[in-house]
N, C-alpha and C positions, 0 to 999 in steps of 0.2 A: 710571496714565500712559497717555495716548493716543498711539499711533504711527501716523503717516500716511505712506505711501510713494507718491510720484507720479512718473510717467515723462513725459518730453518728448523727442520726436524719437528715442525708443528703443522698441523693441517691449516692451510690458509683459511681465514674466516673473514667474510665481508663485514659482519657486525663488529668484530674486534678492530678491523682496519678503520671502519667509520668512527668508532669510539676513539681510537688513537688520533685520528685527524682532528676530530672535534676538540679533544683535550689540548692538542698542540695549538690550535687557534685560540682557545680560551686562555691558556697559560702564557703563550709566547707572542700572541698577537700584539701586545702592547709595545714590543720592541720593533714593530713595523719594518721600516726600510733597512734596518741594520742586518736583519737575518736574510741570508741568501737561500739556504735550504736546510731542511730538517730530515734526517733519516733515522728510522727506528728499525732495529733488528729484533724480532721476537723469536726466541728459540726455547727448546725443551732440552735442558741439560742432561737429565737422567733417563729420558725415554720412558719406557713402560715401568720402570722401577718405582716411580712415584716420588713423593716428597716435595719440598720447596724447590722446585726446579725450573720455573718459568723465568727466563732471563730476558730483560729488555735493555738494549743499549741504544741510547739516544745521542746522536751526533748533530750538533748545530753549527753550521758554517756561517760566520758573520763577516760583513764587510769591514775591513780595517781592524778586526779584533781577533782573527784566527778562528779556531774551532774549539768548541766545548764538547767534551764527551763525558756522559754520565751513564751508569748502569745500575740495575737493581734486580734482585732475585727474590721470588716468593712463590707460593703455591698457586696463586691465581693470576692469570695473564692480565686481566682487566686492572686489578689493583697494582700490579707491577708497572703497567703502562702509566697509570696515574702518578705513582710515586716517582718514577724515573723522570717524567716530564716536569713535575713540580721541582725536583732537585735541579734539573737543567735551568729552569726559570730562576731559581735562587742563585745559581752559579753565575748566570748572565747578569742578574741584577747587581751582585757583588762586584763582578768584573767591570761593569760600566760605571758603577759608583767610584771604584778605585781609579779608573781612568779619568773621570771628571775631577776627582780630588787631587790627583797628581799633576794635572794640567796647570800651567802657570799663565796668568794673564800677560798679554803682550804689552 
């Protein structure tokens, strides 16, 4: 699984990048071979104005299942990363469960 973390209007941070990669493997590692790539975009929506403005968009490309895109916004980049990745994991789990449920035996 390839993990790409990108920053926009936010000072790139090695600790935040490392945290994001660790969370991706912890939350999405169970999907193993199905996931091709995970991309996270971390941005500051309001700039110096402040407020709950850290946005994280998680895009997960899967083999045979398309792409899942989830985003979250809050005041802290670390918690936003955690929440967005957890939401992506839940969305993947639901999607894979539905796919298994709708498959008919041959």
